[in-house]
N, C-alpha and C positions, 0 to 999 in steps of 0.2 A: 249173506250177511255181511256189514261194512267191516273192515279190520278196525281193532281197537287197541290203542298203545297199552302194552303192561305197563303196571304201575307198581310201586314200591309194596303194596298191599298186596298184590298176587303174588308177588316172593315171598313177603312173609308168611302168607295164607298156607303156599305150599311147603313150606320149612317148618310151619307153625313156632315161628318166633314174632317176634314184634316189629312194626314197620321202623321204628328207631333203632333196635338192633342192625335191621337191614340197612339204613342209611350209614351207619357207624363203619359197616363192614364194606360196604362200599366205597367209603370215603379212606379205608386203611386203619381205621382208629384201633390203634394198640390194647383198648380197653377190650376188644374183640379177639377171641383168640384165633390163631393161624388159622386151625382147621376150619371154625365157621365162617372166616372171611373168603377162605378158598371155595368155600360150598356154597355162600351167598352168591358170590361172583360167577361160578359155574352156574347157577340157575338162572341168574340174570342174563348172563350169555344165551342160555339154552331158550328162554321165553324172549330174546330180542328185546328186552329193556335197556331203554336210551335214558343216562341221567338228563334232568332238565336244568341244562347248564346256564340258559337263558335267565331262569328266574333267580338262581345264585348270583349271576352278575349283575340283574338289577338291583337287586337287594345291597349288593357291595358297591354298586355305582360305578361300576366297569363296564357294563352295556348300555350304550346312548344312540345307537342306532336302530331302525326300523326298516326291513325292504319291503317296499311295494312293487310286487310282481306283476308284470301287465304283460300281454303278449305282444305289444307296439305301443309306441306313444301316441297313436291317432286314437286309441281307446279312451283319451282323456276328453275329449272334445265331444264325445255324444252322449246322450241321456244323461244329462247333469253329473257326469261323472267328475268335471271340474269342482263343483262344488262338495261334492264326497271327498275329493282329495283335500281341499282346503281345510275341512273340517277334521280331517284324520290329522293333517299337518298341526292345525291348531291346539287338538285335544292332547296328541302326544307331546307338544314341546311343552305344556303347561307340566310335564313330567321330567323335562329335560333331556326327552328321546327327539332326535333327528329324523327326519324321512330320507330315505335313498330309493330313486326307482330304478329298478332291473327290467329291462326286455327280453324275453326268452323265445319272442319271433315264432316258433311253432311247439304244440303240445309234447312232440318227441323229446324237446332241448330242455322240458322244464326238470328233470333232476339233475342234468349237469351244469344249468344257470344255479340251483340252489345249492349245490355242493361249493361254486364257487364263491356264493354269496356267504354262505355260513363260514367259509374259511375265515371272515372277518372276524377276530375277537371282541369287538365292540358290539355285534348284533343281539338284538335282544328278540328279533322272532321276525315273522314275515305275515304281510297283507295280500291278497290277491284280488286282483281286479281286472274282470275278465267276463264276456257276454257269451266264449266258448266254452261252456264247462260240458267236459267229457267225464264218462265214469273212470278214465284212469287219469286225470284232474284229480277228482275226488279222492283216490285212494294214495295218490302221491301227497295229497296236501293232510289227509288221515296220519299217514305214516311220518309226517314231518315232524324231528325229535325236540321241536322248539316251538312255542307259541304261534299257532298259525290262525288266521281268520279269513274266511271269503266274505268277500266286500261286494255289495250290492247285489245280493242273493238271497234266495230262501228257497226250503224245499219246493212246497207247493204241491208236488208229486215227485214219485219215486223215494217216498222216505226211508226205506231200507237202505238206500244209497249215501244216505248223508248223515248216518247215525255217527255220533260222537263228533261231528264238523261242528266248528264255529261259525255263525254267518250272521250277516246284518243286512235285511234287504227289505223290500217293497212288495204288495200283495200285485204282483201282475195279473193273474188270473181273475180275481176278484174286480179289479180296477177296469180290465176290459169289460166284464160281465155288465160293470154298471154302467158304463157308456153305451153297451149296444142295448142294453133292456130301455134307457133312457130313450134311446131314438125309438125302439119298439113301441113304447110307451105314448109317444107322440104320434102313431098310428102308420109309421112305416113297414113297409114289408120287403121293398128292394133297397135293401142297406147293402153298400158295397164295405169292402174292407182294405186300404190300402197297409201291407203288411211288408214283411221283409223276405229274405233269402231265408229258409230253413238253418239252423245251426246255431241261432243268435239266441239264447237261452231266453233273454227278458221278452224278445220280440214272439219268438215261439209261443210263450205262455200267454200273450195277449191275442196271438191268432187263435188258440185254443179257447180263449174266455168268450171272444166274438162267436165262436162256431157254436160253442156251448148254449150261449143266449140264445142263437138263432133257434138252435135245435130245439131247445125247451119250449119256445113259443111258437113249434110247428112250421117255423118258417124254413123254405129252401136256402142253401146256400149255394148260388151259382158259381160255377169256375169262374164265369165273366166278369163276378163282381168280385172275384177277388186278385189283387193286381200286387205282385211283388216289386217292392222297392228297396232302396240302398241306404241302411241306418247312416252310413257316413257322409252321403249326399243328400242330407234329408228335403230341402226346399227345393232342388233342381229336380230331384228324383218324384217329389210328391207331384209337380207342376205336370212332368211327363207323364205321371200316371194317370192324369186326368184324360189327355188325350189318348192314350191306351186304351182306357176305360169306354169314352165315348164311341171310339173306334168298333170295338167288340161287341157294342151292345145296340140293337134297332132302337129308334127314340121312343117307343112305345115300353122298351125294356129298361131304360137306364133309370138309375138308383134316384132315389129320393133321399137318401141320407148316407153318409161317409163315416165310417170309425177309420182312423187314422193311428198307426202303431207311436207316434212321435209328433210332436208340437210341431216339430221343424217340416215333417211331411205333411202335416195339415196346413200350414201356411203357405207352402207350394201350390198344395190343392185348392185352396181360396184362392190365390193369383189366377191361375189359370182358368176358375168358373166366373170369376169376377171378368177375365179378360175375354171371356165367351160372351158376355153378356146375360150370364144368369145371375139372379138374385141368392142372397144369403141371409136369411135361412127360409126365405120363402119358396124358390125353387128347389134349394138343396141346403138339409141340415147337416153341420159338421161337428163331430167331438175328437179331439186329440188326445194325446197323452204325454204327460210330464211336469204341465203347470209352469212351464219355461215362463221367465219374466216378460218375454216379449208377447206374451199369449193374450194379455190383458190391454196391450196397446195396438193390437191390429182392428181393422174397420171392416167388418164388426169383430167385437170381441171375441176369442176362442174359448168355446166349452172344452173343459180338459178334465182328465184325470191328475191329481196330485201326486208327484214323485218328489218327496223332500229330500234331497241328495245330503243337506247339511245334517239331518236327523241320522240317517242310515251311517254317514261318515264318525258322526261323536259317537253312535253307538258301537261301528265296529272297533273304533280306538278303545273306548272304553272296555270293552270285551277283551280286546287283546291284552289291556292291562291286568285285568281281571285274572285270566288264565296265566298270565306270568307269574302271578304271586299264589295261586291256586290251581295246580294243573287238575286235579281234580274236580274242578266246578260242572257242576250239572246242568244247569240253564245254559246253553251255547248258542240259542238261536233266537236272533231279535228281529220283530218283523214291526215295520211301518205301515199301518193300515191305509188303504186307498180310500179316498174319499171322492166323488164328483164334483166340481164346479161347474154350473150353469153358468154362460154367458150369452150373448147376443147371437152367437152362430147358430143355436137352436131355438125353436119357436116359444119354447118357455121361458128363456132368459130374454128373448128378444121383447115377448110380452111386458116383464118384468119391468125392463128398461124402459118401455113407454110410458108402463103405468108411473 
């Protein structure tokens, strides 16, 4: 089971006194006897209780900074993360809170970076934005003694690891299923997937959604039809993936449809197919993921799955503020539902456009 931070109520329950008395004892209020104060403080230490100083600082106006924790700055330019960041900054700014970006570079350095960041007396809490989510990172975030929100992420599986975590994200599994089922419904059986290297959670979930939809339809997922791409070099890696895909498959086994883990990868794939003299969607149908602003301007326009970064960011910021005011908040996981947007890169959208 996931770690749960002890609360005032836990101390009060163990000592059979009111939470208000616990709060006063921890604040060394003279209205509470010295013996009881010592007993409360001893029990708090045994349970590992850490006072929510961030909430108190927010109420008094002395905390006006939130730290955005990222593995590196390049994470801000993939998968709509800049939209997420802008929405967080705007939402917190309305409450007078400024955003500070802190890079921790590798998972093992997260605790040390957090300690340095928490030394700032102005800090109100932290938001974590990363595609590399490990069990160790989840535990570190859960144990954070101040408000902490995991951004652009949602459990979708392994729920027990996420218990008590605050998250705001998009349906990756369902989005990929929707995209793949749309291609299956158009009569395709050889559907390739341009996915990413394992370890990036969003991309992993999208690959799982593709695989699940294929299996549910009784279709074989051939290793030749799954091509690994680089999330950070979307267009170029998508273009090269088509060359690898065509080289690996005999002409009569080449895919007639593509599911791509991002719109950037899909755009590169479209360029390579068109350069090779293939028609979209007549020869190959394509669905991307992300609903990037450029996707509607491609020729043909790209069918894709929504990824509303602004909504994810606003949700994360509001959740952060709610937890700061109410550490016992129960509803801690926000989800933006996936939606398939059909455009001209798939036959259904092309027919609708012609009609």
